[in-house]
PAKE-679517 format. One record per residue (C-alpha): residue in three letters; x, y, z. Coordinates in steps of 0.25 Angstrom, whole numbers, padded with zeros to 4 digits, always signed. Layout:
<rs>
ALAXYZ
...
</rs>
This chain:
<rs>
MET+0240+0283+0427
LEU+0237+0296+0417
GLU+0222+0294+0420
VAL+0224+0295+0435
VAL+0233+0307+0433
SER+0222+0313+0424
PHE+0211+0312+0435
ILE+0219+0317+0445
SER+0223+0329+0438
ILE+0207+0331+0436
ILE+0205+0330+0451
VAL+0216+0340+0453
PHE+0211+0350+0444
ALA+0197+0348+0450
LEU+0203+0351+0464
LEU+0210+0364+0459
GLY+0196+0370+0455
THR+0195+0367+0439
PRO+0180+0368+0436
LEU+0172+0355+0437
PHE+0168+0354+0422
ILE+0183+0353+0417
ILE+0187+0343+0428
MET+0175+0335+0422
ALA+0179+0337+0408
LEU+0194+0334+0411
ALA+0188+0321+0419
ALA+0180+0317+0408
LEU+0191+0318+0397
THR+0201+0311+0405
ALA+0191+0299+0408
PHE+0187+0299+0393
PHE+0203+0298+0389
PHE+0205+0288+0398
SER+0193+0279+0395
GLU+0187+0273+0383
VAL+0175+0280+0381
GLU+0175+0290+0370
LEU+0174+0304+0373
SER+0164+0306+0362
ALA+0153+0302+0372
VAL+0155+0314+0380
ALA+0151+0323+0367
ILE+0139+0314+0365
GLU+0134+0316+0379
ILE+0136+0331+0379
TYR+0129+0331+0365
LYS+0117+0324+0372
ILE+0115+0334+0383
SER+0118+0346+0374
SER+0108+0342+0363
GLN+0096+0342+0374
ALA+0087+0354+0372
THR+0086+0355+0388
ILE+0100+0359+0388
LEU+0095+0372+0384
THR+0086+0373+0396
ILE+0099+0377+0405
PRO+0105+0390+0398
LEU+0089+0395+0397
PHE+0084+0392+0411
THR+0098+0397+0416
PHE+0097+0411+0408
ALA+0083+0413+0414
GLY+0088+0410+0428
TYR+0099+0419+0426
MET+0090+0431+0421
MET+0081+0429+0432
ALA+0092+0429+0443
GLU+0099+0443+0437
SER+0084+0450+0437
GLY+0075+0454+0447
SER+0069+0441+0447
PRO+0074+0437+0461
LYS+0069+0449+0468
ARG+0056+0447+0461
LEU+0054+0433+0465
LEU+0059+0436+0478
ARG+0048+0446+0480
LEU+0038+0435+0477
ALA+0045+0424+0485
ASP+0045+0433+0496
ALA+0030+0438+0496
ALA+0027+0424+0495
LEU+0035+0417+0504
GLY+0042+0428+0512
TRP+0031+0429+0524
LEU+0034+0415+0528
PRO+0044+0411+0538
GLY+0058+0410+0532
GLY+0050+0417+0520
VAL+0061+0424+0514
ALA+0071+0412+0515
ILE+0060+0404+0508
VAL+0058+0414+0497
SER+0074+0414+0495
LEU+0073+0399+0494
VAL+0062+0400+0483
ILE+0069+0411+0475
CYS+0083+0404+0475
ALA+0076+0391+0470
PHE+0069+0399+0459
PHE+0082+0404+0453
THR+0090+0393+0455
ALA+0080+0384+0447
PHE+0083+0394+0435
THR+0098+0397+0437
GLY+0103+0383+0443
ALA+0113+0383+0455
SER+0122+0391+0449
GLY+0123+0401+0460
VAL+0115+0412+0453
THR+0104+0410+0464
ILE+0114+0413+0474
ILE+0121+0424+0468
ALA+0108+0431+0463
LEU+0099+0429+0474
GLY+0109+0428+0486
GLY+0110+0442+0487
LEU+0095+0445+0486
LEU+0091+0435+0496
TYR+0102+0436+0507
PRO+0099+0451+0512
ILE+0084+0447+0511
LEU+0086+0434+0520
ILE+0095+0442+0529
ASN+0086+0453+0531
GLU+0074+0444+0535
GLU+0084+0439+0546
TYR+0088+0426+0541
SER+0103+0423+0545
ASP+0114+0425+0536
LYS+0118+0410+0537
PHE+0103+0406+0533
SER+0103+0416+0523
LEU+0116+0411+0516
GLY+0111+0396+0517
LEU+0098+0399+0511
ILE+0103+0406+0499
THR+0115+0396+0497
THR+0106+0385+0497
SER+0095+0392+0488
GLY+0105+0393+0477
SER+0103+0379+0472
LEU+0089+0378+0478
GLY+0082+0378+0464
LEU+0088+0366+0457
LEU+0076+0357+0458
PHE+0067+0367+0451
PRO+0065+0370+0437
PRO+0072+0374+0428
SER+0084+0371+0437
LEU+0097+0368+0428
PRO+0101+0357+0435
ILE+0088+0350+0433
ILE+0090+0352+0418
LEU+0104+0347+0417
TYR+0100+0334+0426
GLY+0089+0331+0415
LEU+0099+0334+0404
VAL+0109+0324+0409
THR+0100+0313+0414
GLY+0090+0314+0404
VAL+0078+0316+0415
ASP+0066+0324+0410
ILE+0070+0338+0415
ASP+0055+0342+0415
LYS+0054+0331+0426
LEU+0066+0336+0433
PHE+0060+0350+0435
LEU+0047+0344+0441
ALA+0055+0334+0450
GLY+0062+0345+0457
ILE+0051+0354+0461
VAL+0046+0346+0473
PRO+0060+0344+0478
GLY+0064+0358+0475
VAL+0053+0362+0483
LEU+0056+0353+0495
LEU+0069+0360+0496
ILE+0064+0374+0496
VAL+0054+0369+0507
ILE+0063+0364+0516
LEU+0073+0375+0515
SER+0060+0384+0517
ALA+0058+0376+0530
TRP+0072+0380+0535
ALA+0069+0394+0530
ILE+0057+0395+0538
TYR+0064+0389+0551
ASN+0075+0400+0549
GLY+0065+0411+0547
LYS+0054+0409+0557
SER+0060+0417+0567
LEU+0063+0429+0559
SER+0056+0443+0562
THR+0054+0447+0547
ARG+0044+0440+0538
GLY+0036+0445+0527
THR+0021+0446+0527
PHE+0012+0439+0516
SER+0007+0448+0506
ALA-0001+0442+0494
GLY+0000+0457+0488
GLU+0015+0456+0488
ILE+0015+0441+0483
TRP+0006+0446+0471
LEU+0016+0458+0469
ALA+0028+0450+0470
PHE+0022+0440+0460
LYS+0019+0451+0450
GLY+0033+0456+0451
CYS+0039+0442+0447
ILE+0028+0436+0439
TRP+0036+0433+0427
GLU+0046+0427+0435
ALA+0038+0419+0446
LEU+0030+0411+0436
LEU+0042+0407+0428
PRO+0044+0393+0434
VAL+0030+0390+0434
ALA+0030+0393+0419
ILE+0042+0385+0416
LEU+0036+0372+0422
TYR+0023+0374+0416
GLY+0029+0375+0403
ILE+0037+0363+0404
TYR+0027+0354+0410
SER+0015+0359+0403
GLY+0022+0354+0390
LYS+0023+0368+0384
THR+0038+0370+0385
THR+0050+0359+0386
THR+0060+0362+0396
THR+0070+0369+0385
GLU+0058+0378+0380
ALA+0055+0382+0395
ALA+0069+0386+0397
ALA+0069+0394+0384
VAL+0055+0401+0388
THR+0060+0404+0403
ALA+0073+0411+0397
PHE+0066+0420+0387
TYR+0055+0422+0398
VAL+0064+0427+0409
PHE+0073+0435+0399
ILE+0061+0443+0395
VAL+0055+0445+0409
GLU+0068+0449+0415
VAL+0073+0458+0404
PHE+0060+0463+0398
ILE+0049+0462+0408
TYR+0057+0465+0421
LYS+0068+0472+0415
ASP+0078+0467+0425
LEU+0088+0462+0415
LYS+0094+0470+0404
LEU+0095+0464+0389
GLY+0107+0470+0387
LYS+0115+0469+0401
ASP+0110+0457+0409
ILE+0105+0447+0400
PRO+0119+0445+0393
ARG+0126+0444+0407
ILE+0116+0435+0411
ILE+0116+0426+0399
CYS+0132+0426+0402
ASP+0130+0421+0416
CYS+0121+0411+0414
MET+0127+0405+0401
SER+0139+0404+0411
LEU+0132+0394+0420
VAL+0125+0387+0407
GLY+0139+0385+0401
GLY+0146+0380+0414
ILE+0134+0370+0415
LEU+0136+0365+0399
LEU+0150+0365+0402
ILE+0149+0356+0415
LEU+0139+0348+0406
CYS+0148+0345+0395
CYS+0160+0342+0404
ALA+0153+0334+0415
LEU+0147+0325+0404
GLY+0160+0320+0398
PHE+0163+0316+0413
THR+0150+0310+0415
ASN+0150+0302+0401
TYR+0163+0295+0405
LEU+0156+0291+0419
VAL+0144+0285+0412
ASP+0153+0278+0401
GLU+0162+0272+0412
GLU+0148+0268+0419
ILE+0153+0274+0432
PRO+0137+0276+0436
THR+0136+0260+0434
GLN+0149+0258+0442
LEU+0143+0267+0453
LEU+0130+0260+0454
GLU+0137+0247+0455
LEU+0146+0253+0468
MET+0133+0259+0473
ARG+0125+0246+0472
THR+0136+0240+0481
TYR+0133+0249+0493
ILE+0119+0255+0491
ASP+0107+0246+0488
ASN+0094+0254+0489
LYS+0088+0267+0483
LEU+0088+0276+0496
VAL+0103+0273+0499
PHE+0106+0276+0485
LEU+0099+0290+0487
LEU+0106+0293+0500
PHE+0120+0291+0493
LEU+0116+0298+0480
ASN+0112+0311+0489
ILE+0126+0310+0496
PHE+0133+0309+0483
LEU+0125+0320+0476
LEU+0127+0330+0488
ILE+0142+0327+0486
VAL+0141+0330+0471
GLY+0133+0342+0474
ALA+0143+0348+0483
LEU+0154+0346+0474
MET+0149+0348+0460
ASP+0141+0359+0453
ILE+0127+0353+0450
PHE+0128+0353+0434
SER+0140+0345+0435
ALA+0134+0335+0444
ILE+0123+0333+0436
ILE+0131+0330+0424
VAL+0141+0321+0431
VAL+0134+0314+0442
VAL+0120+0312+0436
PRO+0124+0302+0426
LEU+0130+0294+0436
ILE+0119+0293+0447
VAL+0108+0293+0437
PRO+0110+0278+0433
ILE+0113+0274+0448
ALA+0100+0280+0452
ALA+0092+0273+0443
GLU+0097+0260+0448
PHE+0092+0264+0462
ASP+0078+0268+0456
VAL+0079+0283+0458
HIS+0070+0291+0449
PRO+0078+0299+0440
VAL+0071+0311+0442
HIS+0071+0309+0457
LEU+0087+0307+0455
ALA+0087+0320+0449
ILE+0081+0328+0459
ILE+0090+0320+0470
PHE+0102+0324+0461
LEU+0097+0339+0460
THR+0094+0341+0475
ASN+0107+0335+0479
LEU+0115+0345+0469
GLU+0107+0355+0474
ILE+0111+0353+0489
GLY+0126+0352+0484
TYR+0126+0366+0481
ILE+0126+0370+0495
THR+0133+0358+0500
PRO+0147+0360+0507
PRO+0158+0360+0503
VAL+0157+0365+0489
GLY+0142+0367+0487
ILE+0142+0379+0476
ASN+0130+0387+0482
LEU+0139+0388+0495
PHE+0150+0394+0487
ILE+0141+0404+0478
SER+0135+0409+0492
SER+0148+0411+0499
PHE+0153+0419+0486
ARG+0139+0426+0485
PHE+0138+0431+0500
GLU+0153+0432+0502
ARG+0153+0421+0514
PRO+0163+0410+0518
ILE+0158+0397+0511
THR+0158+0391+0525
GLU+0147+0400+0529
LEU+0139+0395+0519
TYR+0142+0380+0522
LYS+0135+0384+0535
ALA+0124+0392+0530
SER+0119+0383+0519
PHE+0120+0370+0529
PRO+0106+0370+0535
PHE+0101+0372+0520
LEU+0109+0360+0516
LEU+0104+0351+0526
LEU+0089+0354+0522
LEU+0092+0351+0508
LEU+0099+0338+0512
GLY+0085+0335+0520
ALA+0078+0339+0506
LEU+0087+0330+0498
ILE+0083+0318+0507
ILE+0068+0321+0504
VAL+0070+0323+0489
THR+0078+0310+0488
TYR+0070+0300+0496
VAL+0057+0306+0492
PRO+0057+0305+0477
SER+0043+0308+0474
LEU+0047+0322+0477
SER+0055+0322+0464
LEU+0045+0313+0456
TRP+0031+0319+0461
LEU+0030+0329+0450
ILE+0035+0320+0438
GLN+0026+0308+0441
</rs>
């Protein structure tokens, strides 16, 4: 009886809006209290994660991304992207997709992209005669568009939790990530083909724009080259990136003041990192209980009763993950859900790297899935619009991303091509 009352109390706390990490911590403590599993097992699992060198990449890449978002980097890169793509039908919208994906890859889907770039991109899109609905939907969707590109924080965390090689995950996400941008770009072209305003192609402007942001434009290439040439590990690449961006933004471009801006940025980005680590510790306790109680095995046996082939399993997996993505933040979902689905997916012969890309794509879509996709609320706050208006604005983009998800799910070669 006491056990039932305890879990009902936790559900009530959740409904009252208690932060998710507290709910997971309470659930873990309650579960361990009424079970025969030793609570010390949680500490062991946390130590295993915290002792991995790659966990240092999370604060380092986040710091680099926050510095770039707070500097003049968005404007410089926007000028380059506009010079290269702005002359195309839908060019300005495509530029917005590319720039947002770039910054989300560094900052994670933390809302920084929408907050920092929304005010810059929205008036540009409106000025180019895009509708208000399309502009809002595009920016809201773009807030999580870069999660499949290195050095995405969710990719790093997924690798830490599952033990899958992070370098392979970085490579595996490139082609599916490009596919998402291409599909959304096609929609942008369709919406922009009738616009009267369109830029003109100028090789000279491209060169000038490239020179203006050369220190930042080559950064992703340098990161990938360093990792895959064997010259740096992922952790070393993160450290070099953070130091490099610091030097560029403070001493070369001088966008940021060492005594004024850097301490504030450190506090902001470390608040995000602290939140991630807090979620990691609390969620690991609950996850450890589920694993020790053999919940994945029980779920597998249940699924075998109704599902007898890989294609049907993938369909149900996507439905399940879309619901998870709409209800949980991506970091909690990775820590709690991934250990449950990995052994089940292995039984259905789903490649672990392909599973990672399916999982992350679903969670990326979950950011704009009603009723509680977090990007919808961030955009509602940023642009001071009713949440229902954001539902309508992002719905066409949601349908397009669901189509892309089907392709990513059932064409595994897209995820595995670069790692084979």
